[in-house]
Backbone as CSV, one residue per row, in Angstrom:
resi,resn,N_x,N_y,N_z,CA_x,CA_y,CA_z,C_x,C_y,C_z
1,MET,4.824,7.899,-4.566,5.690,6.658,-4.975,6.841,6.179,-4.313
2,ALA,7.607,7.512,-3.560,8.451,6.795,-2.841,8.205,6.581,-1.512
3,ASP,6.975,7.110,-0.935,6.863,6.605,0.543,5.953,5.593,0.135
4,THR,5.423,5.237,-0.567,5.213,3.582,-0.918,6.042,2.609,-0.955
5,THR,6.689,2.819,-1.409,8.448,2.316,-1.424,9.156,1.982,-0.216
6,ALA,9.157,3.017,0.506,9.457,3.259,1.835,8.500,2.481,2.942
7,ASP,7.125,2.538,2.907,6.429,2.148,3.767,6.752,0.523,3.785
8,THR,6.615,0.046,2.453,6.850,-1.242,2.020,8.169,-2.119,2.469
9,ALA,9.217,-1.204,2.339,10.269,-1.983,3.098,10.494,-1.693,4.722
10,ASP,9.679,-0.845,5.144,9.463,-0.407,6.432,8.586,-2.007,7.009
11,THR,7.649,-2.119,6.262,6.781,-3.443,6.670,7.626,-4.943,6.338
12,LYS,8.583,-5.112,5.450,9.037,-6.192,5.208,10.408,-6.310,6.654
13,LYS,10.697,-5.119,6.772,12.098,-5.042,7.965,11.096,-5.449,9.103
14,GLN,10.070,-4.912,9.265,9.062,-5.386,10.520,8.525,-6.706,10.549
15,ASP,8.362,-7.259,9.354,8.086,-8.481,9.325,8.854,-9.534,9.797
16,ARG,10.247,-8.952,9.060,11.508,-10.093,9.425,11.515,-10.360,11.026
17,LYS,11.720,-8.903,11.841,11.883,-8.932,12.963,11.085,-9.732,13.842
18,ALA,9.720,-9.584,13.372,8.959,-10.166,14.148,8.651,-12.048,14.101
19,ALA,9.632,-12.302,12.831,9.827,-13.692,12.340,10.766,-14.570,13.204
20,LYS,11.914,-13.251,13.571,12.967,-13.741,14.385,12.597,-13.850,15.953
21,LEU,11.701,-12.808,16.008,11.248,-12.977,17.966,10.720,-14.057,17.699
22,ALA,9.851,-14.269,16.962,8.643,-15.649,17.238,9.582,-16.934,17.292
23,LYS,10.427,-16.862,16.229,11.280,-17.896,16.274,12.339,-18.327,17.536
24,GLN,12.616,-17.006,18.142,13.195,-17.065,19.725,12.209,-17.375,20.908
25,ILE,10.630,-16.985,20.712,9.809,-17.418,21.589,9.787,-19.077,21.442
26,GLY,9.375,-19.221,20.117,9.323,-20.799,19.559,10.470,-21.321,20.404
27,ALA,11.743,-21.273,20.543,12.689,-22.014,20.823,13.020,-22.026,22.461
28,PHE,12.357,-20.769,23.059,12.354,-20.825,24.418,11.068,-21.693,24.777
29,ALA,10.179,-21.712,24.093,9.106,-22.605,24.772,9.363,-23.981,24.386
30,ALA,10.319,-24.332,23.430,10.539,-25.643,23.236,11.263,-26.149,24.450
31,ARG,12.442,-25.266,25.100,13.181,-25.423,26.140,12.409,-25.476,27.509
32,HIS,11.634,-25.029,27.721,10.591,-24.934,29.120,9.215,-25.381,28.952
33,GLY,9.081,-26.453,27.907,7.758,-27.063,28.016,6.241,-26.441,27.842
34,GLY,6.293,-25.280,27.009,5.604,-24.037,26.614,6.187,-22.827,27.508
35,ALA,5.175,-22.390,26.814,5.432,-20.778,27.685,4.209,-19.826,27.304
36,GLU,4.045,-18.864,28.430,3.438,-17.748,28.373,3.813,-16.138,28.507
37,GLY,3.394,-15.187,28.182,3.981,-14.191,28.269,3.258,-12.775,28.416
38,GLN,3.886,-11.716,28.628,3.221,-10.352,28.734,3.952,-9.591,27.968
39,LEU,3.217,-8.343,27.329,3.819,-7.303,26.665,4.061,-6.079,27.591
40,ALA,5.058,-5.779,27.894,5.042,-4.655,28.630,5.853,-2.936,27.566
41,HIS,5.499,-1.934,27.692,6.246,-0.632,26.760,7.363,-0.305,27.981
42,ILE,8.427,-0.245,26.892,9.837,0.426,27.690,9.901,1.505,27.346
43,GLY,9.276,2.224,26.901,9.709,3.693,26.186,10.297,3.482,24.970
44,GLN,11.060,4.527,24.541,11.659,4.660,23.075,12.337,3.246,22.873
45,ALA,12.900,2.187,23.773,13.799,1.226,23.409,12.616,0.103,22.873
46,GLY,11.216,0.269,22.918,10.173,-0.484,22.230,9.442,-1.203,23.128
47,THR,9.208,-2.623,23.225,8.444,-3.083,23.863,9.215,-4.529,24.189
48,ARG,8.996,-4.899,25.800,9.438,-6.057,26.266,8.629,-7.285,26.233
49,ILE,9.038,-8.524,25.880,8.186,-9.646,25.852,8.633,-10.378,27.285
50,VAL,7.845,-10.462,28.053,8.079,-11.493,29.289,7.803,-12.512,29.004
51,LEU,8.582,-13.685,29.167,8.147,-15.248,28.546,8.314,-16.119,30.143
52,VAL,7.479,-16.726,30.445,7.636,-17.617,31.579,7.232,-19.158,31.008
53,GLY,8.034,-20.036,31.239,8.004,-21.397,30.882,6.946,-21.975,31.803
54,THR,6.629,-23.236,31.286,5.862,-24.366,31.979,6.647,-24.381,33.450
55,ASP,7.659,-24.752,32.708,8.573,-25.014,34.282,9.214,-24.026,34.999
56,GLY,8.839,-22.796,34.956,9.192,-22.148,35.835,10.201,-20.691,35.425
57,GLY,10.708,-21.656,34.112,11.632,-20.807,33.484,11.536,-19.295,32.962
58,TRP,11.981,-18.420,32.730,11.817,-17.194,32.197,12.874,-16.619,31.421
59,GLY,12.393,-15.682,30.900,13.275,-14.477,29.836,12.375,-13.636,29.331
60,ASP,13.196,-12.928,28.438,12.742,-11.748,27.987,13.383,-11.380,26.418
61,LEU,12.684,-10.649,25.798,13.063,-10.188,24.516,12.631,-8.698,24.169
62,VAL,13.244,-7.851,23.374,12.608,-6.723,23.091,12.345,-6.639,21.648
63,ALA,11.431,-6.161,21.488,11.173,-5.711,20.215,10.679,-4.190,20.042
64,PRO,11.066,-3.705,18.661,11.172,-2.390,18.492,9.886,-1.735,18.751
65,THR,8.768,-2.301,18.623,7.224,-1.760,18.296,6.593,-2.621,19.241
66,TYR,5.380,-1.850,19.943,4.459,-3.046,20.633,3.591,-3.830,19.266
67,ALA,3.631,-3.203,18.195,2.829,-4.088,17.132,3.564,-5.377,16.660
68,VAL,4.991,-4.957,16.524,6.110,-6.113,16.339,5.920,-7.116,17.102
69,ALA,6.101,-6.672,18.805,5.834,-7.576,19.757,4.484,-8.523,19.623
70,GLU,3.498,-7.871,19.431,2.350,-8.485,19.075,2.186,-9.522,17.947
71,GLN,2.866,-8.893,16.896,2.930,-10.148,15.864,3.839,-11.082,16.305
72,ALA,4.825,-10.787,16.723,6.071,-12.136,17.006,4.952,-13.297,17.990
73,ALA,4.549,-12.659,19.029,3.568,-13.607,20.090,2.489,-14.080,19.357
74,GLU,1.820,-13.600,18.245,0.773,-13.983,17.477,1.319,-15.695,16.610
75,LYS,2.697,-15.134,16.022,3.177,-16.043,15.017,3.607,-17.319,16.042
76,ALA,4.322,-17.068,16.925,4.801,-17.848,18.107,3.494,-19.203,18.660
77,GLY,2.784,-18.383,18.759,1.275,-19.217,19.498,1.478,-18.829,20.885
78,LEU,2.375,-17.833,21.303,2.209,-17.433,22.161,1.036,-16.823,23.287
79,THR,0.335,-17.221,24.333,-0.513,-17.138,24.946,-0.166,-15.773,25.785
80,LEU,-0.617,-14.499,25.816,-0.433,-13.090,26.395,-1.255,-13.059,27.587
81,HIS,-0.864,-12.299,28.681,-1.905,-12.068,29.658,-1.565,-10.404,29.635
82,GLU,-2.693,-9.923,29.877,-3.160,-8.415,29.985,-1.500,-7.680,30.877
83,GLU,-1.412,-8.192,32.107,-0.587,-7.607,33.238,0.266,-8.832,33.609
84,PHE,1.322,-8.356,34.356,2.089,-9.579,35.021,1.738,-9.736,36.616
85,ASP,0.600,-10.151,36.701,0.033,-10.415,37.718,0.644,-11.472,38.594
86,GLY,-0.059,-11.726,40.184,0.387,-12.595,40.710,0.463,-14.062,40.070
87,GLU,-0.479,-14.413,39.807,-0.584,-15.898,39.058,0.531,-15.977,38.186
88,LEU,0.488,-14.927,37.285,1.830,-15.355,36.448,3.136,-15.424,36.858
89,ALA,3.250,-14.413,38.051,4.502,-14.121,38.859,4.817,-15.331,39.435
90,ALA,3.879,-15.744,39.936,4.249,-17.294,40.914,4.654,-18.098,40.171
91,ARG,4.375,-18.236,39.304,5.111,-19.426,38.041,6.980,-19.367,38.242
92,VAL,6.990,-18.062,38.460,8.370,-17.756,37.816,9.262,-18.409,39.120
93,LYS,10.215,-19.286,38.450,11.379,-19.957,39.261,12.749,-19.160,39.461
94,THR,12.950,-18.713,40.549,14.436,-17.734,40.619,15.180,-18.867,41.429
95,GLY,16.577,-18.094,40.687,17.732,-19.006,41.808,18.627,-18.279,42.250
96,PRO,19.883,-18.820,42.624,21.018,-18.146,43.298,21.384,-16.757,42.718
97,TYR,21.333,-16.933,40.667,22.082,-15.654,40.685,20.893,-14.467,40.370
98,GLU,19.605,-14.903,40.671,18.879,-13.709,40.635,18.743,-13.270,42.145
99,TRP,18.928,-14.048,43.278,18.759,-13.622,44.613,20.313,-12.330,44.747
100,SER,21.222,-13.000,44.083,22.395,-12.566,44.447,22.225,-10.959,43.920
101,ARG,21.982,-10.925,42.780,21.073,-9.813,42.005,20.575,-8.840,42.596
102,MET,19.433,-9.194,43.168,18.623,-8.382,43.947,19.406,-7.874,45.176
103,ALA,19.985,-8.648,46.036,20.796,-8.483,47.018,21.585,-7.364,46.616
104,GLY,22.290,-7.328,45.590,23.279,-6.651,45.082,23.209,-5.195,45.019
105,ILE,21.611,-5.194,44.255,21.261,-3.714,44.181,20.955,-3.003,45.782
106,GLN,20.529,-3.511,46.564,20.035,-2.964,47.804,21.502,-2.706,48.949
107,LEU,22.508,-3.354,48.518,23.671,-3.024,49.120,24.206,-1.706,48.941
């Protein structure tokens, strides 16, 4: 009986996290004229949800598990790509901040 209660509590927690992430995805999409994304495992930290807006803006969120990331993307109506390929990457617009960060890493 205790396992069922723990499973139910865990499921509810995951559902709440997915709903919160879906809301954040929706807000990103609203700010950027729509969005598409890709899910990437990042080890024990969870799954990264990479977002690319229609206007070229980009961002990311981290879900505790791949399943929660998928659930959030589905709830938000996010179109997912299997990989972050050249076509998706070409849509990303970077600015001075990103270029200075990339240059700073190499110095």
